[in-house]
LUMDREN-18398 format. One record per residue: residue number from 1; z, x, y of N, C-alpha, C, O in turn. Coordinates in steps of 0.1 Angstrom, whole numbers, plus 5000, padded with zeros to 4 digits. Each point is the difference from the previous one (the first is absolute). Example, Ala and Ser with C-alpha at 12.3 -4.5 7.8 and 13.67 -1.06 7.14 Angstrom:
% residues 2
(vomi 1 (5078 5132 4943) (5000 4991 5012) (5000 5009 5012) (5007 5010 5000))
(vomi 2 (4986 4986 5011) (5000 5009 5011) (5008 4992 5011) (5001 5005 5011))
% end
This chain:
% residues 210
(vomi 1 (4848 4933 4886) (5015 5002 5003) (5001 4986 5012) (4993 4998 5010))
(vomi 2 (5014 4995 4986) (5011 4993 5012) (5013 5001 5003) (5008 4999 4991))
(vomi 3 (4996 5003 5024) (5012 5003 5007) (5006 4991 4999) (4994 4992 5007))
(vomi 4 (5016 5002 4988) (5007 4989 5008) (5010 5004 5013) (5012 5001 4997))
(vomi 5 (4987 5001 5015) (5002 5002 5012) (5008 4991 5010) (4998 4988 5001))
(vomi 6 (5015 5019 5007) (4999 4997 5007) (4996 5012 5019) (5000 5012 5002))
(vomi 7 (4998 4981 5004) (4993 5008 5009) (5010 5014 5006) (4998 5012 5001))
(vomi 8 (5015 4980 5004) (5014 5009 5005) (5010 5006 4989) (5010 5007 5003))
(vomi 9 (4986 4991 4981) (5007 5009 4996) (4998 5017 5000) (4989 5006 5000))
(vomi 10 (5022 4998 4999) (4996 5011 4999) (4996 5007 4986) (4991 5008 4998))
(vomi 11 (5016 4986 4994) (4991 5006 4979) (4988 4994 5006) (4993 5008 5006))
(vomi 12 (5004 4977 4992) (4986 4998 5003) (4990 5012 5007) (4992 5006 4994))
(vomi 13 (5011 4996 5018) (4993 5012 5010) (4997 5009 4990) (4989 5004 4995))
(vomi 14 (5023 4999 5004) (4997 5018 4991) (4989 4995 4995) (4990 4998 5006))
(vomi 15 (5011 4999 4982) (4988 4991 4991) (4984 5002 5006) (4991 5008 4996))
(vomi 16 (5010 4983 5013) (4987 4998 5005) (4995 5015 5008) (4988 5003 4999))
(vomi 17 (5020 5004 5005) (4996 5016 5006) (4994 5009 4983) (4992 5010 5001))
(vomi 18 (5012 4986 4989) (4998 5008 4989) (4985 4993 4992) (4991 5006 4993))
(vomi 19 (5009 4984 5009) (4992 4989 4994) (4989 5008 5010) (4992 5008 4995))
(vomi 20 (5009 4991 5018) (4988 5005 5011) (4996 5018 4993) (4990 5006 4998))
(vomi 21 (5023 4996 5002) (4995 5016 4998) (4992 5006 4988) (4992 5009 5001))
(vomi 22 (5012 4983 4987) (4995 5003 4993) (4987 4994 4993) (4995 5002 4989))
(vomi 23 (4998 4987 5025) (4985 4998 5003) (5001 4986 4984) (4992 4997 4992))
(vomi 24 (5020 4999 5009) (4995 4981 4992) (5003 4992 5007) (5008 4998 5009))
(vomi 25 (4978 4995 4986) (5000 4984 5003) (5010 4992 4996) (5004 5002 4988))
(vomi 26 (5002 4990 5019) (5010 4992 4995) (5000 4988 5009) (4996 5001 5012))
(vomi 27 (5009 4987 4984) (5004 4984 5004) (5012 4999 5003) (5010 5002 4993))
(vomi 28 (4990 4994 5020) (5014 4991 5004) (5006 4996 4996) (4994 4998 4989))
(vomi 29 (5016 4998 5009) (5005 4986 4999) (5014 5000 5007) (5010 5006 4996))
(vomi 30 (4989 4986 5018) (5013 4999 5003) (5013 4996 4996) (5001 4987 4999))
(vomi 31 (5010 5019 4997) (5010 4987 4997) (5008 5001 5015) (4998 5010 5007))
(vomi 32 (5009 4980 4998) (5007 4999 5014) (5013 5004 4998) (5008 4991 5001))
(vomi 33 (4996 5019 4998) (5015 5001 5002) (5011 4991 5007) (5012 5001 4996))
(vomi 34 (4982 4988 5019) (5008 4994 5010) (4998 4989 4994) (5009 4992 5002))
(vomi 35 (4978 5005 4986) (5004 4980 5000) (5001 5004 4987) (4994 4992 4992))
(vomi 36 (5013 5020 4999) (5007 5000 4988) (4991 4996 4985) (5004 4993 4991))
(vomi 37 (4980 5016 5012) (4996 4994 4993) (4998 5012 4983) (4994 5000 4989))
(vomi 38 (5016 5009 5019) (5004 5008 4989) (5008 4989 4988) (4999 5000 4988))
(vomi 39 (5005 4994 5018) (5014 4997 4988) (4988 4989 4995) (5005 4997 4989))
(vomi 40 (4985 4995 5012) (4994 4991 4992) (4996 5009 4986) (4997 5011 4998))
(vomi 41 (5004 4976 4993) (4999 5005 4983) (4993 5005 4996) (5000 5008 4990))
(vomi 42 (4989 4988 5020) (4981 5009 4995) (5005 5009 5005) (4999 5007 4990))
(vomi 43 (5005 5000 5019) (5006 5014 5008) (5009 5007 4989) (4997 5011 4995))
(vomi 44 (5015 4983 5002) (5009 5008 4992) (4992 4998 4987) (5004 5008 4992))
(vomi 45 (4985 4984 5002) (5002 5004 4988) (4992 5016 5002) (5003 5009 4991))
(vomi 46 (4988 4994 5019) (4995 5013 4999) (5009 5018 5003) (4999 5012 4999))
(vomi 47 (5009 4978 5006) (5016 5013 5007) (5011 4994 4996) (4994 4989 5001))
(vomi 48 (5017 5008 4996) (5009 4997 4996) (5009 5000 5008) (5008 4990 5001))
(vomi 49 (4995 5026 5011) (5005 5001 5006) (4998 4991 5014) (5008 5000 5009))
(vomi 50 (4979 4993 4992) (4998 4990 5011) (4996 5013 5011) (5003 4997 5012))
(vomi 51 (4990 5016 4987) (4992 5013 5009) (4994 4997 4997) (4994 4997 4989))
(vomi 52 (5004 5005 5026) (4981 5010 5008) (5000 5015 4996) (5011 5005 5001))
(vomi 53 (4982 5001 4997) (4987 4998 4993) (5000 4994 4984) (5009 5001 4992))
(vomi 54 (4986 4997 5008) (4989 4998 4984) (4987 5002 4999) (4991 4992 5002))
(vomi 55 (5009 5020 4993) (4978 5003 4992) (4995 4996 4988) (5004 5006 4990))
(vomi 56 (4988 4985 5010) (4998 4996 4989) (4985 5010 4997) (4995 5007 5010))
(vomi 57 (5000 4993 4977) (4992 5012 4995) (4989 4997 4986) (4998 5007 4990))
(vomi 58 (4998 4982 5013) (4997 4994 4987) (5008 4996 4992) (5002 4988 5002))
(vomi 59 (5008 5018 4985) (5005 4992 4999) (5017 5007 5001) (5010 4995 4995))
(vomi 60 (4989 5012 5010) (5016 5006 5010) (5004 4998 5009) (4994 5003 5010))
(vomi 61 (5017 4992 4990) (5005 4993 5015) (5012 5014 4999) (5007 5004 4991))
(vomi 62 (4993 5000 5026) (5011 5012 5001) (5009 4994 5008) (4998 4989 5002))
(vomi 63 (5014 5018 5004) (5002 4995 5013) (5007 5017 5001) (4996 5011 4996))
(vomi 64 (5016 4984 5011) (5006 5012 5007) (4992 5011 5009) (4997 5009 4992))
(vomi 65 (5000 4994 5020) (4991 5003 5010) (5000 5017 4992) (4989 5006 4997))
(vomi 66 (5019 4998 5002) (4997 5015 4993) (4999 5005 4986) (4999 5013 4998))
(vomi 67 (5001 4982 4995) (4992 4991 4993) (4988 5003 4995) (4997 5008 4991))
(vomi 68 (4996 4981 5020) (4985 4999 4999) (4997 5009 5009) (4988 5003 4998))
(vomi 69 (5017 5003 5011) (4988 5010 5008) (5004 5013 4986) (4989 5007 4999))
(vomi 70 (5019 4998 4993) (4996 5012 4993) (4992 4993 4986) (4996 5007 4990))
(vomi 71 (5002 4979 5011) (4989 4996 4990) (4986 4999 5004) (4991 4999 4993))
(vomi 72 (5010 5002 5020) (4989 4999 5006) (4989 5017 5004) (4988 5003 5002))
(vomi 73 (5026 5005 4996) (4996 5014 5000) (4999 5004 4988) (4993 5010 4999))
(vomi 74 (5011 4983 4989) (5000 5005 4987) (4984 4998 4994) (4992 5007 4994))
(vomi 75 (5007 4981 5012) (4991 4995 4994) (4986 4993 5005) (4992 4993 4994))
(vomi 76 (5010 5012 5020) (4983 4996 5009) (4995 5015 5003) (5008 5009 5000))
(vomi 77 (4985 4991 5001) (4990 5015 5000) (4992 4998 5007) (4992 5010 4999))
(vomi 78 (5003 4983 5009) (5002 5003 5015) (5006 4999 5010) (5011 4996 4999))
(vomi 79 (4985 5009 5017) (5013 5000 5010) (5005 5015 5002) (4994 5010 4998))
(vomi 80 (5020 4987 5009) (5005 5016 5000) (5012 5001 4992) (5007 4990 4999))
(vomi 81 (4997 5019 4997) (5011 5000 4991) (5013 4996 5009) (5000 5000 5013))
(vomi 82 (5011 4997 4978) (5010 4990 5014) (5012 5019 4996) (5008 5005 5008))
(vomi 83 (4990 4999 4978) (5008 5010 4999) (5001 5011 4996) (4998 5002 4988))
(vomi 84 (5005 5007 5019) (5000 5022 4997) (4999 5003 4990) (5002 4990 4994))
(vomi 85 (4995 5019 4999) (4990 5002 4990) (5014 5004 4991) (5003 4995 4989))
(vomi 86 (5006 5016 5017) (5015 5010 4990) (5010 4982 4998) (5000 4989 5006))
(vomi 87 (5008 5014 4983) (5008 4990 4999) (5013 5005 5012) (5007 4990 5004))
(vomi 88 (4996 5022 5001) (5013 4999 5009) (4994 4994 5009) (5007 4990 5003))
(vomi 89 (4979 5011 5005) (4994 4992 5009) (5002 4986 4998) (5006 4992 5008))
(vomi 90 (4989 5005 4981) (5003 4988 5001) (5014 4991 4998) (5005 4990 5003))
(vomi 91 (4996 5019 4991) (5020 4996 4999) (5006 4997 5019) (5004 4990 5005))
(vomi 92 (4992 5022 5000) (5003 4993 5013) (4995 4993 5009) (5005 4999 5011))
(vomi 93 (4982 4995 4986) (4994 4994 5004) (5007 4984 4996) (4999 4990 5008))
(vomi 94 (5006 5011 4980) (5007 4988 4997) (5008 4998 5008) (4999 4990 5007))
(vomi 95 (5011 5018 4993) (5011 4995 5005) (5000 4999 5017) (5008 4992 5005))
(vomi 96 (4984 5016 5002) (4996 4993 5011) (4996 4985 4999) (5007 4994 5008))
(vomi 97 (4985 4999 4987) (4998 4989 4997) (5007 4990 4996) (4997 4988 5001))
(vomi 98 (5015 5021 4992) (5008 4987 4989) (5012 4998 5010) (5009 4992 4999))
(vomi 99 (4990 5020 5013) (5010 4999 5013) (5002 4988 5006) (5011 4993 5002))
(vomi 100 (4973 5003 5001) (4996 4986 5007) (5000 4993 4991) (5008 4991 5002))
(vomi 101 (4986 5007 4987) (5000 4988 4989) (5017 4997 4995) (5004 4989 5003))
(vomi 102 (5004 5017 4994) (5011 5003 4992) (5011 4996 5007) (5007 4991 4994))
(vomi 103 (4996 5013 5016) (5007 5009 5011) (5000 4989 5012) (5011 4993 5003))
(vomi 104 (4981 5005 5002) (4998 4992 5019) (4997 4988 4997) (5008 4991 5002))
(vomi 105 (4977 5006 4989) (4995 4987 5002) (5007 4989 4996) (5000 4989 5005))
(vomi 106 (5009 5015 4980) (5004 4985 4995) (5010 4995 5007) (5004 4988 4999))
(vomi 107 (5004 5022 5010) (5010 4995 5007) (4996 4994 5011) (5009 4996 5007))
(vomi 108 (4978 5002 4997) (4992 4997 5013) (4989 4987 4996) (4994 4994 5009))
(vomi 109 (5004 5003 4980) (4989 4994 4998) (5001 4984 5003) (5007 4998 5009))
(vomi 110 (4989 4994 4987) (4996 4986 5005) (5019 4994 4997) (5009 4998 5007))
(vomi 111 (4988 5001 4975) (5013 4992 4997) (5012 5009 5000) (5011 4995 4996))
(vomi 112 (4988 5017 5009) (5014 5001 5005) (5008 4998 5011) (5012 4999 5000))
(vomi 113 (4980 4999 5013) (5003 4996 5007) (4998 4987 5008) (5004 4997 5011))
(vomi 114 (4985 4993 4978) (5008 4990 5002) (5007 4995 4988) (4998 4988 4999))
(vomi 115 (5010 5016 4991) (5016 4997 4999) (5010 5006 5006) (5012 4995 4999))
(vomi 116 (4984 5018 5009) (5016 5000 5010) (5000 4990 5012) (5010 5000 5006))
(vomi 117 (4977 4990 4998) (4999 4989 5011) (5002 4992 4991) (5012 4999 5000))
(vomi 118 (4985 4994 4992) (5003 4988 4992) (5013 4994 4991) (5004 4989 4998))
(vomi 119 (5000 5028 4999) (5011 4997 4985) (5013 5008 5004) (5011 4998 4995))
(vomi 120 (4986 5012 5016) (5013 5008 5005) (5000 4990 5016) (5012 5001 5004))
(vomi 121 (4983 4993 5003) (5000 4997 5014) (5001 5009 5008) (5009 5000 5009))
(vomi 122 (4977 5012 4989) (5000 5015 5009) (4996 4992 5007) (4997 4989 4996))
(vomi 123 (5002 5017 5023) (4995 4997 5007) (4985 5006 5003) (4997 5010 4994))
(vomi 124 (4993 4983 5016) (4990 5010 5000) (5004 5015 5007) (4994 5010 4996))
(vomi 125 (5013 4990 5012) (4999 5017 5007) (5010 5009 4989) (5001 5012 5002))
(vomi 126 (5007 4982 4987) (5009 5004 4988) (4988 5003 4994) (5000 5012 4996))
(vomi 127 (4987 4980 5002) (4993 5005 4987) (4989 5012 5006) (4991 5007 4993))
(vomi 128 (5011 4993 5020) (4992 5009 5007) (5007 5013 5002) (4993 5011 5002))
(vomi 129 (5016 4989 4997) (5009 5014 4995) (4998 5001 4987) (4990 5006 4995))
(vomi 130 (5015 4991 5000) (4998 4999 4986) (4986 5001 4995) (5000 4999 4988))
(vomi 131 (4989 5004 5018) (4990 5006 4994) (4996 5007 5007) (4989 5005 4997))
(vomi 132 (5017 5000 5017) (4998 5012 5004) (5008 5011 4996) (4998 5011 5005))
(vomi 133 (5011 4989 4987) (5009 5010 4994) (4995 5003 4991) (5001 5012 4998))
(vomi 134 (4991 4980 4989) (5003 5012 4990) (4983 5003 5005) (4994 5006 4991))
(vomi 135 (4996 4991 5024) (4992 5007 5000) (5001 5011 5004) (4992 5009 4996))
(vomi 136 (5018 4992 5013) (5003 5014 5005) (5004 5007 4988) (4994 5011 4998))
(vomi 137 (5016 4986 4992) (5004 5013 4989) (4987 5003 4995) (4996 5011 5000))
(vomi 138 (4998 4979 4996) (4990 5006 4987) (4991 5011 5011) (5001 5012 5000))
(vomi 139 (4992 4983 5007) (4993 5005 5013) (5006 5015 5005) (4993 5007 5006))
(vomi 140 (5020 4996 4992) (5005 5011 5004) (5000 5007 4989) (5004 5011 5004))
(vomi 141 (4995 4989 4982) (4997 5006 4989) (4987 5004 4997) (4997 5009 4993))
(vomi 142 (4997 4985 5011) (4982 4995 4995) (4996 5014 5016) (4997 5012 4997))
(vomi 143 (5003 4985 5017) (5001 5012 5008) (5003 5014 4994) (4992 5010 5000))
(vomi 144 (5019 4990 4997) (5004 5011 4990) (4992 5005 4994) (4995 5011 5001))
(vomi 145 (5002 4980 4991) (4988 5007 4984) (4987 5000 5012) (4994 5011 5000))
(vomi 146 (5004 4985 5005) (4983 5000 5006) (5003 5011 5007) (4991 5008 4999))
(vomi 147 (5020 4996 5008) (5001 5013 5007) (4996 5014 4995) (4996 5009 5006))
(vomi 148 (5007 4988 4979) (4997 5009 4989) (4984 5007 4995) (4993 5010 5001))
(vomi 149 (5006 4973 4991) (4981 5000 4993) (4991 4989 5007) (4991 4994 4993))
(vomi 150 (5012 5004 5021) (4984 4992 5007) (4994 5009 5002) (5005 5011 5002))
(vomi 151 (4982 4987 4996) (4993 5007 5011) (4989 4989 5013) (5004 5000 5012))
(vomi 152 (4985 4992 4985) (4994 4989 5007) (5006 4991 4997) (5001 4990 5008))
(vomi 153 (5008 5010 4970) (5001 4992 4997) (5016 5000 4996) (5006 5011 5002))
(vomi 154 (5000 4977 4991) (5011 5000 4991) (5007 5016 4995) (5011 5006 5001))
(vomi 155 (4971 4999 4991) (5007 5009 4986) (4981 5011 5011) (4990 4994 5002))
(vomi 156 (5013 5015 5000) (4992 5008 5004) (4990 4989 5010) (5005 4992 5007))
(vomi 157 (4977 5012 4991) (4988 4994 5009) (4997 4991 4982) (4988 4999 4998))
(vomi 158 (5018 4997 4993) (4995 4992 4992) (5007 4988 5006) (5010 5000 5007))
(vomi 159 (4984 4989 4988) (5009 4983 5003) (5001 5000 4984) (4992 5004 4991))
(vomi 160 (5023 4990 5008) (5007 4999 4987) (5004 4989 5004) (4996 4996 5011))
(vomi 161 (5015 4996 4978) (5003 4991 4995) (5012 4999 5012) (5005 4989 5004))
(vomi 162 (4999 5026 5000) (5015 4999 5008) (4994 4988 5012) (5004 4988 5002))
(vomi 163 (4983 5021 5008) (4992 4994 5006) (4998 4982 4998) (4999 4993 5011))
(vomi 164 (5000 5001 4978) (5000 4985 5002) (5014 4997 4995) (5002 4989 4994))
(vomi 165 (5007 5020 5008) (5015 4992 5005) (5003 4999 5010) (5009 4993 5005))
(vomi 166 (4985 5014 5001) (5004 5003 5014) (4996 4989 5008) (5008 4992 5003))
(vomi 167 (4976 5007 5000) (4993 4998 5009) (5006 4980 5002) (5002 4994 5010))
(vomi 168 (5000 5003 4979) (5007 4988 4997) (5011 4996 5009) (5002 4990 5008))
(vomi 169 (5006 5023 4988) (5016 4998 5003) (5002 4996 5022) (5006 4992 5006))
(vomi 170 (4986 5019 4996) (4994 5000 5012) (5002 4992 5007) (5008 4996 5008))
(vomi 171 (4975 5000 4986) (5000 4983 5004) (5015 4991 5002) (5004 4995 5011))
(vomi 172 (5004 5006 4975) (5006 4993 5006) (5008 5000 5009) (5003 4992 5009))
(vomi 173 (5002 5022 4989) (5011 5005 5011) (4997 4997 5016) (5008 4995 5008))
(vomi 174 (4980 5007 4997) (4995 4990 5010) (5002 4990 5001) (5010 4996 5006))
(vomi 175 (4979 4997 4987) (5010 4981 4998) (5010 5000 5008) (5000 4994 5011))
(vomi 176 (5011 5013 4981) (5016 4996 5005) (5006 5016 5014) (5010 5007 5002))
(vomi 177 (4977 4991 5003) (5013 5012 5011) (5001 5008 5001) (5004 5004 5011))
(vomi 178 (4994 5007 4978) (5008 5010 4996) (4995 5012 5004) (4988 5003 4997))
(vomi 179 (5019 5008 5010) (4999 5009 5009) (4992 5007 4992) (5002 4998 4989))
(vomi 180 (4988 5011 5014) (5000 5008 4988) (4997 5013 5005) (4996 5010 4993))
(vomi 181 (5007 4991 5021) (5000 5015 5011) (5004 5011 4988) (4992 5005 4991))
(vomi 182 (5015 4997 5009) (5011 5007 4993) (4992 5002 4985) (5008 5001 4991))
(vomi 183 (4979 4999 5004) (4995 5000 4986) (4985 5002 5002) (4992 4993 4995))
(vomi 184 (5007 5021 5016) (4986 5000 5000) (4989 5007 4989) (4988 5004 5000))
(vomi 185 (5022 4996 4992) (4988 5006 4987) (4999 4990 4990) (4997 5002 4988))
(vomi 186 (5004 4983 5019) (5004 4992 4989) (4982 4991 5011) (4988 4999 4996))
(vomi 187 (5017 4997 5014) (4993 5001 5008) (4987 5003 5004) (4992 4991 5005))
(vomi 188 (5004 5024 4991) (4991 5005 5000) (4991 4996 4987) (4989 4995 5000))
(vomi 189 (5020 5009 4989) (4990 4992 4985) (4994 4988 5003) (4988 5000 4997))
(vomi 190 (5018 4988 5009) (4999 4987 4999) (4988 5003 5009) (4988 4999 4995))
(vomi 191 (5015 5006 5021) (4986 4998 5004) (4986 5010 4996) (4989 4999 5004))
(vomi 192 (5018 5011 4985) (4987 5004 4996) (4994 4991 4985) (4988 4998 4997))
(vomi 193 (5019 4999 4998) (4995 4988 4985) (4989 4989 5006) (4989 4997 4996))
(vomi 194 (5022 4995 5019) (4990 4991 5002) (4991 5003 5008) (4997 4991 5008))
(vomi 195 (4995 5020 4994) (4984 5003 4998) (4994 5000 4992) (4988 5002 5002))
(vomi 196 (5016 4998 4986) (4990 4998 4986) (4997 4984 4997) (5008 4991 5001))
(vomi 197 (4981 5008 4996) (4999 4990 4994) (5002 4987 4995) (5001 4988 5001))
(vomi 198 (5001 5023 4991) (5012 4992 4985) (5012 4991 5003) (5004 4989 4994))
(vomi 199 (5003 5020 5018) (5013 4992 5008) (4998 4994 5008) (5009 4992 5004))
(vomi 200 (4979 5010 5001) (4999 4989 5014) (5000 4985 4999) (5007 4991 5005))
(vomi 201 (4978 5013 4981) (5002 4984 4994) (5006 4996 4988) (4995 4998 4989))
(vomi 202 (5017 5000 5016) (5013 4998 4991) (5012 4998 5004) (5010 4997 4993))
(vomi 203 (4988 5005 5022) (5009 4995 5011) (5000 4982 5000) (4991 4992 4998))
(vomi 204 (5025 5007 5004) (5003 4985 4993) (4992 4994 5011) (4990 4994 4995))
(vomi 205 (5009 5005 5019) (4990 4992 5011) (4988 4998 4990) (4996 4989 5003))
(vomi 206 (4996 5017 4986) (4985 4993 5001) (5001 4995 4988) (4990 4993 4996))
(vomi 207 (5020 5009 4997) (5001 4990 4989) (4999 4984 4996) (4998 4991 5009))
(vomi 208 (5002 5008 4980) (4999 4982 4999) (5011 4993 5001) (5008 5005 4992))
(vomi 209 (4996 4983 5015) (5007 4995 5006) (5011 5010 5008) (5011 4996 4999))
(vomi 210 (4986 5014 5007) (5004 5005 5016) (5005 4987 5011) (5003 5004 5012))
% end
């Protein structure tokens, strides 16, 4: 498999963790968002949205991180499962994953922040305030969910898709110096996940182009 990747992309970070947990060998092709490589004609032919990640598996090319993670879950026999066994539990995990991937991350990703500054004239301090607002709003809800269903990880003591979304978002929250003291469950789950080699190896600082 070939992963078109950017080291600090939260979405790509999720997929790197999933590939590692499923014990899939893959090649990384860095796509620098800062340099605008995602807007090249070559890359847009792969992903018309001009986003990372994209995963190439033979003739198949997949986009959207959660879709890729579920594809790996359903198609790869090795490694650890990313979802619990029952429909109700899987729905709970998907809800936590989507809380991050659909309701926090899109408001705080690089293209949104760049638009705020370049097109709307927002100052750096206002941009940071925007970022933190959506982190705090989303994390307040996630913290409450974790208080009900977490164990060592987001959902009990099994690593799931929810953890693959939580860890990259905490990484980015720390980059923007968000105060996470009010979110002890989020901090605890993040620390536990980072003790797992599959998570540690996916860290942005260890990727090509970092």
